GUVOMAR-654858 format. One record per residue (C-alpha): residue in three letters; x negated, y negated, z; residue number from 1. Coordinates in Angstrom, 2 decimals. Layout:
<sites>
{residuo: ala; xx: X; yy: Y; zz: Z; num: NUM} .
...
</sites>
This chain:
<sites>
{residuo: met; xx: -10.25; yy: -5.07; zz: 7.29; num: 1} .
{residuo: asp; xx: -10.28; yy: -8.37; zz: 9.18; num: 2} .
{residuo: ile; xx: -8.08; yy: -11.27; zz: 8.08; num: 3} .
{residuo: val; xx: -8.81; yy: -14.67; zz: 9.60; num: 4} .
{residuo: gly; xx: -7.01; yy: -17.98; zz: 9.00; num: 5} .
{residuo: phe; xx: -5.71; yy: -16.89; zz: 5.60; num: 6} .
{residuo: asn; xx: -3.62; yy: -19.29; zz: 3.51; num: 7} .
{residuo: leu; xx: -2.18; yy: -18.91; zz: 0.00; num: 8} .
{residuo: trp; xx: -0.50; yy: -21.26; zz: -2.44; num: 9} .
{residuo: tyr; xx: 1.43; yy: -20.63; zz: -5.66; num: 10} .
{residuo: gly; xx: 0.88; yy: -23.98; zz: -7.32; num: 11} .
{residuo: glu; xx: 2.08; yy: -26.59; zz: -4.83; num: 12} .
{residuo: lys; xx: 4.10; yy: -24.11; zz: -2.77; num: 13} .
{residuo: gln; xx: 2.35; yy: -22.60; zz: 0.23; num: 14} .
{residuo: ala; xx: 3.36; yy: -18.96; zz: 0.82; num: 15} .
{residuo: leu; xx: 0.99; yy: -17.86; zz: 3.61; num: 16} .
{residuo: phe; xx: 0.06; yy: -19.93; zz: 6.64; num: 17} .
{residuo: asp; xx: -3.03; yy: -19.21; zz: 8.74; num: 18} .
{residuo: val; xx: -2.45; yy: -15.44; zz: 8.77; num: 19} .
{residuo: gly; xx: -4.66; yy: -13.29; zz: 10.97; num: 20} .
{residuo: met; xx: -4.65; yy: -9.52; zz: 11.57; num: 21} .
{residuo: asn; xx: -6.90; yy: -6.46; zz: 11.73; num: 22} .
{residuo: val; xx: -6.36; yy: -3.32; zz: 9.68; num: 23} .
{residuo: arg; xx: -7.78; yy: -0.35; zz: 11.58; num: 24} .
{residuo: lys; xx: -9.55; yy: 2.46; zz: 9.76; num: 25} .
{residuo: asn; xx: -7.63; yy: 5.73; zz: 9.39; num: 26} .
{residuo: lys; xx: -4.47; yy: 4.21; zz: 10.84; num: 27} .
{residuo: ile; xx: -1.12; yy: 3.22; zz: 9.33; num: 28} .
{residuo: thr; xx: -0.34; yy: -0.48; zz: 9.56; num: 29} .
{residuo: ala; xx: 3.20; yy: -1.66; zz: 8.74; num: 30} .
{residuo: leu; xx: 4.27; yy: -5.17; zz: 7.77; num: 31} .
{residuo: ile; xx: 7.90; yy: -6.02; zz: 8.53; num: 32} .
{residuo: gly; xx: 10.03; yy: -9.14; zz: 8.23; num: 33} .
{residuo: pro; xx: 12.93; yy: -10.58; zz: 6.22; num: 34} .
{residuo: ser; xx: 12.84; yy: -10.92; zz: 2.43; num: 35} .
{residuo: gly; xx: 10.56; yy: -13.69; zz: 1.23; num: 36} .
{residuo: cys; xx: 8.50; yy: -13.85; zz: 4.43; num: 37} .
{residuo: gly; xx: 5.18; yy: -13.13; zz: 2.70; num: 38} .
{residuo: lys; xx: 4.71; yy: -9.40; zz: 3.33; num: 39} .
{residuo: ser; xx: 4.16; yy: -8.42; zz: -0.31; num: 40} .
{residuo: thr; xx: 2.12; yy: -11.55; zz: -0.96; num: 41} .
{residuo: leu; xx: -0.23; yy: -10.63; zz: 1.89; num: 42} .
{residuo: ile; xx: -0.67; yy: -7.01; zz: 0.86; num: 43} .
{residuo: arg; xx: -1.41; yy: -8.06; zz: -2.73; num: 44} .
{residuo: cys; xx: -4.20; yy: -10.26; zz: -1.42; num: 45} .
{residuo: met; xx: -5.93; yy: -7.21; zz: 0.04; num: 46} .
{residuo: asn; xx: -7.05; yy: -6.00; zz: -3.40; num: 47} .
{residuo: arg; xx: -6.76; yy: -9.38; zz: -5.13; num: 48} .
{residuo: met; xx: -3.69; yy: -8.53; zz: -7.20; num: 49} .
{residuo: asn; xx: -2.62; yy: -12.15; zz: -6.77; num: 50} .
{residuo: asp; xx: -5.58; yy: -13.17; zz: -8.93; num: 51} .
{residuo: leu; xx: -3.35; yy: -12.22; zz: -11.86; num: 52} .
{residuo: ile; xx: -0.84; yy: -14.98; zz: -11.04; num: 53} .
{residuo: asp; xx: -1.50; yy: -18.40; zz: -12.57; num: 54} .
{residuo: gly; xx: -1.85; yy: -21.22; zz: -10.07; num: 55} .
{residuo: cys; xx: -2.55; yy: -18.94; zz: -7.12; num: 56} .
{residuo: arg; xx: -5.27; yy: -20.12; zz: -4.74; num: 57} .
{residuo: val; xx: -6.38; yy: -19.04; zz: -1.29; num: 58} .
{residuo: glu; xx: -8.26; yy: -20.34; zz: 1.72; num: 59} .
{residuo: gly; xx: -9.55; yy: -18.47; zz: 4.73; num: 60} .
{residuo: ser; xx: -11.33; yy: -15.14; zz: 5.08; num: 61} .
{residuo: met; xx: -10.46; yy: -11.54; zz: 4.35; num: 62} .
{residuo: phe; xx: -13.24; yy: -9.06; zz: 5.14; num: 63} .
{residuo: phe; xx: -13.41; yy: -5.42; zz: 4.08; num: 64} .
{residuo: gln; xx: -16.17; yy: -3.53; zz: 5.86; num: 65} .
{residuo: gly; xx: -17.94; yy: -6.81; zz: 6.50; num: 66} .
{residuo: gln; xx: -17.75; yy: -8.08; zz: 2.91; num: 67} .
{residuo: asp; xx: -15.66; yy: -11.15; zz: 2.10; num: 68} .
{residuo: ile; xx: -13.11; yy: -9.92; zz: -0.44; num: 69} .
{residuo: tyr; xx: -12.88; yy: -13.44; zz: -1.86; num: 70} .
{residuo: gly; xx: -16.64; yy: -14.03; zz: -1.90; num: 71} .
{residuo: lys; xx: -18.33; yy: -15.10; zz: -5.13; num: 72} .
{residuo: asp; xx: -20.28; yy: -11.84; zz: -5.39; num: 73} .
{residuo: thr; xx: -17.26; yy: -9.54; zz: -5.07; num: 74} .
{residuo: asp; xx: -16.76; yy: -7.11; zz: -7.96; num: 75} .
{residuo: val; xx: -12.94; yy: -7.14; zz: -8.22; num: 76} .
{residuo: met; xx: -12.73; yy: -3.95; zz: -10.28; num: 77} .
{residuo: ala; xx: -14.87; yy: -2.09; zz: -7.76; num: 78} .
{residuo: leu; xx: -12.73; yy: -3.53; zz: -4.95; num: 79} .
{residuo: arg; xx: -9.53; yy: -2.23; zz: -6.55; num: 80} .
{residuo: lys; xx: -11.09; yy: 1.21; zz: -6.86; num: 81} .
{residuo: arg; xx: -11.73; yy: 1.21; zz: -3.11; num: 82} .
{residuo: ile; xx: -8.35; yy: -0.32; zz: -2.25; num: 83} .
{residuo: gly; xx: -5.58; yy: 1.32; zz: -4.26; num: 84} .
{residuo: met; xx: -1.94; yy: 0.23; zz: -4.50; num: 85} .
{residuo: ile; xx: 1.47; yy: 1.89; zz: -4.75; num: 86} .
{residuo: phe; xx: 4.30; yy: -0.34; zz: -5.95; num: 87} .
{residuo: gln; xx: 7.98; yy: -0.59; zz: -5.06; num: 88} .
{residuo: lys; xx: 9.19; yy: 1.24; zz: -8.15; num: 89} .
{residuo: pro; xx: 7.36; yy: 4.30; zz: -9.48; num: 90} .
{residuo: asn; xx: 5.34; yy: 3.33; zz: -12.55; num: 91} .
{residuo: pro; xx: 3.97; yy: 6.51; zz: -14.14; num: 92} .
{residuo: phe; xx: 2.20; yy: 6.09; zz: -17.46; num: 93} .
{residuo: pro; xx: 4.19; yy: 7.37; zz: -20.49; num: 94} .
{residuo: met; xx: 1.93; yy: 10.40; zz: -20.86; num: 95} .
{residuo: ser; xx: 1.63; yy: 13.88; zz: -19.40; num: 96} .
{residuo: ile; xx: 1.40; yy: 14.61; zz: -15.69; num: 97} .
{residuo: arg; xx: -2.18; yy: 15.77; zz: -16.24; num: 98} .
{residuo: asp; xx: -3.20; yy: 12.64; zz: -18.13; num: 99} .
{residuo: asn; xx: -1.65; yy: 10.38; zz: -15.48; num: 100} .
{residuo: ile; xx: -3.95; yy: 11.86; zz: -12.84; num: 101} .
{residuo: thr; xx: -7.11; yy: 12.09; zz: -14.94; num: 102} .
{residuo: tyr; xx: -6.77; yy: 8.62; zz: -16.50; num: 103} .
{residuo: gly; xx: -8.56; yy: 6.82; zz: -13.65; num: 104} .
{residuo: pro; xx: -11.44; yy: 9.27; zz: -13.29; num: 105} .
{residuo: arg; xx: -12.02; yy: 9.14; zz: -17.07; num: 106} .
{residuo: ile; xx: -12.20; yy: 5.33; zz: -16.98; num: 107} .
{residuo: his; xx: -14.81; yy: 5.63; zz: -14.23; num: 108} .
{residuo: gly; xx: -16.97; yy: 7.89; zz: -16.38; num: 109} .
{residuo: ile; xx: -15.97; yy: 11.44; zz: -15.47; num: 110} .
{residuo: thr; xx: -15.72; yy: 13.52; zz: -18.66; num: 111} .
{residuo: lys; xx: -16.41; yy: 17.11; zz: -17.61; num: 112} .
{residuo: gln; xx: -13.14; yy: 19.03; zz: -17.92; num: 113} .
{residuo: ser; xx: -13.74; yy: 21.29; zz: -14.95; num: 114} .
{residuo: glu; xx: -14.37; yy: 18.27; zz: -12.73; num: 115} .
{residuo: leu; xx: -11.26; yy: 16.52; zz: -14.04; num: 116} .
{residuo: asp; xx: -9.19; yy: 19.64; zz: -13.38; num: 117} .
{residuo: glu; xx: -10.54; yy: 19.84; zz: -9.84; num: 118} .
{residuo: ile; xx: -9.71; yy: 16.18; zz: -9.18; num: 119} .
{residuo: met; xx: -6.21; yy: 16.64; zz: -10.62; num: 120} .
{residuo: glu; xx: -5.41; yy: 19.67; zz: -8.48; num: 121} .
{residuo: arg; xx: -6.83; yy: 18.11; zz: -5.32; num: 122} .
{residuo: ser; xx: -4.95; yy: 14.84; zz: -5.85; num: 123} .
{residuo: leu; xx: -1.63; yy: 16.56; zz: -6.57; num: 124} .
{residuo: lys; xx: -2.05; yy: 18.76; zz: -3.50; num: 125} .
{residuo: gln; xx: -2.85; yy: 15.73; zz: -1.32; num: 126} .
{residuo: ala; xx: 0.31; yy: 14.08; zz: -2.65; num: 127} .
{residuo: ala; xx: 2.35; yy: 17.23; zz: -1.86; num: 128} .
{residuo: leu; xx: 3.30; yy: 17.60; zz: -5.51; num: 129} .
{residuo: trp; xx: 1.13; yy: 20.46; zz: -6.82; num: 130} .
{residuo: asp; xx: 3.61; yy: 23.25; zz: -5.99; num: 131} .
{residuo: glu; xx: 6.36; yy: 21.43; zz: -7.88; num: 132} .
{residuo: val; xx: 4.46; yy: 20.60; zz: -11.09; num: 133} .
{residuo: his; xx: 1.48; yy: 22.97; zz: -11.44; num: 134} .
{residuo: asp; xx: 3.26; yy: 24.97; zz: -14.16; num: 135} .
{residuo: arg; xx: 4.27; yy: 21.94; zz: -16.27; num: 136} .
{residuo: leu; xx: 1.24; yy: 19.68; zz: -16.28; num: 137} .
{residuo: glu; xx: 1.60; yy: 18.93; zz: -20.00; num: 138} .
{residuo: gln; xx: 5.13; yy: 17.59; zz: -19.62; num: 139} .
{residuo: ser; xx: 5.78; yy: 13.86; zz: -19.61; num: 140} .
{residuo: ala; xx: 5.52; yy: 12.25; zz: -16.20; num: 141} .
{residuo: leu; xx: 8.74; yy: 10.42; zz: -17.07; num: 142} .
{residuo: ser; xx: 10.61; yy: 13.74; zz: -16.81; num: 143} .
{residuo: leu; xx: 10.03; yy: 13.84; zz: -13.04; num: 144} .
{residuo: ser; xx: 12.57; yy: 12.65; zz: -10.48; num: 145} .
{residuo: gly; xx: 12.11; yy: 9.24; zz: -8.86; num: 146} .
{residuo: gly; xx: 10.62; yy: 10.71; zz: -5.70; num: 147} .
{residuo: gln; xx: 8.29; yy: 12.94; zz: -7.69; num: 148} .
{residuo: gln; xx: 7.21; yy: 9.99; zz: -9.82; num: 149} .
{residuo: gln; xx: 6.32; yy: 8.03; zz: -6.70; num: 150} .
{residuo: arg; xx: 4.26; yy: 10.93; zz: -5.34; num: 151} .
{residuo: leu; xx: 2.62; yy: 11.21; zz: -8.77; num: 152} .
{residuo: cys; xx: 1.64; yy: 7.53; zz: -8.52; num: 153} .
{residuo: ile; xx: 0.16; yy: 8.24; zz: -5.08; num: 154} .
{residuo: ala; xx: -1.77; yy: 11.19; zz: -6.55; num: 155} .
{residuo: arg; xx: -2.99; yy: 8.94; zz: -9.37; num: 156} .
{residuo: thr; xx: -4.28; yy: 6.48; zz: -6.78; num: 157} .
{residuo: leu; xx: -5.97; yy: 9.27; zz: -4.80; num: 158} .
{residuo: ser; xx: -7.71; yy: 10.54; zz: -7.94; num: 159} .
{residuo: ile; xx: -10.21; yy: 7.67; zz: -7.86; num: 160} .
{residuo: asn; xx: -11.08; yy: 8.26; zz: -4.20; num: 161} .
{residuo: pro; xx: -9.97; yy: 5.00; zz: -2.55; num: 162} .
{residuo: glu; xx: -10.65; yy: 4.16; zz: 1.07; num: 163} .
{residuo: val; xx: -7.48; yy: 2.12; zz: 1.61; num: 164} .
{residuo: ile; xx: -4.00; yy: 2.73; zz: 0.19; num: 165} .
{residuo: leu; xx: -1.61; yy: -0.22; zz: 0.01; num: 166} .
{residuo: met; xx: 2.09; yy: 0.67; zz: -0.26; num: 167} .
{residuo: asp; xx: 4.54; yy: -2.09; zz: -1.19; num: 168} .
{residuo: glu; xx: 8.06; yy: -0.87; zz: -0.30; num: 169} .
{residuo: pro; xx: 7.25; yy: 2.61; zz: -1.68; num: 170} .
{residuo: thr; xx: 10.60; yy: 4.16; zz: -0.71; num: 171} .
{residuo: ser; xx: 13.07; yy: 1.33; zz: -1.39; num: 172} .
{residuo: ala; xx: 14.22; yy: 2.90; zz: -4.68; num: 173} .
{residuo: leu; xx: 14.38; yy: 6.47; zz: -3.33; num: 174} .
{residuo: asp; xx: 17.06; yy: 8.63; zz: -1.71; num: 175} .
{residuo: pro; xx: 16.73; yy: 9.75; zz: 1.95; num: 176} .
{residuo: ile; xx: 15.19; yy: 13.15; zz: 1.09; num: 177} .
{residuo: ala; xx: 12.53; yy: 11.63; zz: -1.19; num: 178} .
{residuo: thr; xx: 11.94; yy: 8.90; zz: 1.41; num: 179} .
{residuo: ala; xx: 11.26; yy: 11.50; zz: 4.09; num: 180} .
{residuo: lys; xx: 8.73; yy: 13.22; zz: 1.81; num: 181} .
{residuo: ile; xx: 6.87; yy: 9.94; zz: 1.20; num: 182} .
{residuo: glu; xx: 6.84; yy: 9.20; zz: 4.94; num: 183} .
{residuo: asp; xx: 5.47; yy: 12.67; zz: 5.73; num: 184} .
{residuo: leu; xx: 2.88; yy: 12.16; zz: 3.00; num: 185} .
{residuo: ala; xx: 1.78; yy: 8.80; zz: 4.42; num: 186} .
{residuo: ile; xx: 1.29; yy: 10.39; zz: 7.83; num: 187} .
{residuo: ser; xx: -0.73; yy: 13.27; zz: 6.33; num: 188} .
{residuo: leu; xx: -2.98; yy: 10.83; zz: 4.44; num: 189} .
{residuo: glu; xx: -3.89; yy: 8.96; zz: 7.62; num: 190} .
{residuo: lys; xx: -6.67; yy: 11.38; zz: 8.56; num: 191} .
{residuo: asp; xx: -8.60; yy: 10.60; zz: 5.37; num: 192} .
{residuo: tyr; xx: -7.40; yy: 7.12; zz: 4.37; num: 193} .
{residuo: thr; xx: -6.37; yy: 3.79; zz: 5.81; num: 194} .
{residuo: val; xx: -2.76; yy: 2.98; zz: 4.90; num: 195} .
{residuo: val; xx: -0.98; yy: -0.40; zz: 4.86; num: 196} .
{residuo: ile; xx: 2.75; yy: -0.30; zz: 4.15; num: 197} .
{residuo: val; xx: 5.23; yy: -3.10; zz: 3.54; num: 198} .
{residuo: thr; xx: 8.75; yy: -2.08; zz: 4.50; num: 199} .
{residuo: his; xx: 12.17; yy: -3.64; zz: 5.09; num: 200} .
{residuo: asn; xx: 13.10; yy: -0.49; zz: 7.02; num: 201} .
{residuo: met; xx: 12.24; yy: -1.12; zz: 10.66; num: 202} .
{residuo: gln; xx: 13.03; yy: 2.51; zz: 11.56; num: 203} .
{residuo: gln; xx: 10.47; yy: 3.59; zz: 8.98; num: 204} .
{residuo: ala; xx: 7.83; yy: 1.32; zz: 10.48; num: 205} .
{residuo: ala; xx: 8.60; yy: 2.66; zz: 13.95; num: 206} .
{residuo: arg; xx: 8.43; yy: 6.28; zz: 12.73; num: 207} .
{residuo: ile; xx: 5.17; yy: 6.29; zz: 10.83; num: 208} .
{residuo: ser; xx: 2.93; yy: 3.34; zz: 11.75; num: 209} .
{residuo: asp; xx: 0.31; yy: 2.89; zz: 14.45; num: 210} .
{residuo: tyr; xx: 0.27; yy: -0.92; zz: 14.21; num: 211} .
{residuo: thr; xx: 2.93; yy: -3.38; zz: 13.07; num: 212} .
{residuo: gly; xx: 2.82; yy: -7.01; zz: 12.00; num: 213} .
{residuo: phe; xx: 6.01; yy: -9.06; zz: 12.03; num: 214} .
{residuo: met; xx: 6.02; yy: -11.89; zz: 9.49; num: 215} .
{residuo: tyr; xx: 8.41; yy: -14.82; zz: 9.15; num: 216} .
{residuo: met; xx: 8.26; yy: -17.72; zz: 6.69; num: 217} .
{residuo: gly; xx: 4.70; yy: -16.94; zz: 5.63; num: 218} .
{residuo: lys; xx: 3.34; yy: -16.66; zz: 9.17; num: 219} .
{residuo: met; xx: 2.19; yy: -13.65; zz: 11.18; num: 220} .
{residuo: ile; xx: 4.39; yy: -14.08; zz: 14.23; num: 221} .
{residuo: glu; xx: 3.10; yy: -11.05; zz: 16.09; num: 222} .
{residuo: phe; xx: 0.71; yy: -8.16; zz: 15.45; num: 223} .
{residuo: asp; xx: 0.25; yy: -5.30; zz: 17.90; num: 224} .
{residuo: asp; xx: 0.65; yy: -1.58; zz: 18.56; num: 225} .
{residuo: thr; xx: 3.87; yy: -0.41; zz: 16.94; num: 226} .
{residuo: glu; xx: 5.24; yy: 0.90; zz: 20.22; num: 227} .
{residuo: lys; xx: 4.75; yy: -2.50; zz: 21.87; num: 228} .
{residuo: ile; xx: 6.23; yy: -4.42; zz: 18.94; num: 229} .
{residuo: phe; xx: 9.42; yy: -2.35; zz: 19.06; num: 230} .
{residuo: asn; xx: 9.74; yy: -1.86; zz: 22.81; num: 231} .
{residuo: lys; xx: 8.19; yy: -4.93; zz: 24.43; num: 232} .
{residuo: pro; xx: 7.35; yy: -7.67; zz: 21.90; num: 233} .
{residuo: ser; xx: 5.58; yy: -10.76; zz: 23.17; num: 234} .
{residuo: glu; xx: 7.44; yy: -13.24; zz: 20.96; num: 235} .
{residuo: asp; xx: 11.14; yy: -14.06; zz: 21.25; num: 236} .
{residuo: leu; xx: 11.39; yy: -14.34; zz: 17.46; num: 237} .
{residuo: thr; xx: 10.09; yy: -10.77; zz: 17.10; num: 238} .
{residuo: glu; xx: 12.59; yy: -9.47; zz: 19.62; num: 239} .
{residuo: arg; xx: 15.48; yy: -11.22; zz: 17.88; num: 240} .
{residuo: tyr; xx: 14.48; yy: -9.68; zz: 14.54; num: 241} .
{residuo: ile; xx: 13.95; yy: -6.20; zz: 15.97; num: 242} .
{residuo: thr; xx: 17.34; yy: -6.26; zz: 17.71; num: 243} .
{residuo: gly; xx: 19.12; yy: -7.49; zz: 14.60; num: 244} .
{residuo: arg; xx: 20.02; yy: -10.96; zz: 15.89; num: 245} .
{residuo: phe; xx: 18.67; yy: -12.54; zz: 12.73; num: 246} .
{residuo: gly; xx: 17.23; yy: -11.56; zz: 9.36; num: 247} .
</sites>
């Protein structure tokens, strides 16, 4: 994914300013920065979630595999199937664990039970949840712990075979043990998927990402290899944020 000169407004208020970055295939890209700097706004642009907000408009280019995401011919529903999203708080559907996973495939026309069962098992295994829930698939997803619910939401996203997984603060509501499981899961997904994660936790970004973008006041201040961002940033503003001197 290539982002070039990207700007966004909510009504009269500009929230993103001339943002540019590259999301590499089969890598984990982290976005860091203080609250309100535009991280979540930017990630929601990547599958056009911001289209749902009245008064939102954009300028600039965002390309996914050479196609302009904001081009007139873009099928937004097809785009969101290819670029899935995990939100800050787990949001399982109020239905069984099984139905949560098979909901997406059914919408996309898969009706054969054996195929649905195969997708469900594969997705739950990819999300490192199968061993914990395989014997209670008919129970409500709401009966799971917070960390399990978040992994269920990841499995639900995987069930429709996306190419990119966007994660918007996926561990902010979780305890350290559940957070570690989500981090391990993100790393394991990297071989098959491209992952973009928004996080306030700089240690998390340093642990799991290959590339990191530091944002401040709607601008991409610096984007580079994670190791360079944390050990030898080019911008003074980045260094001051990384070392805790502001933010």
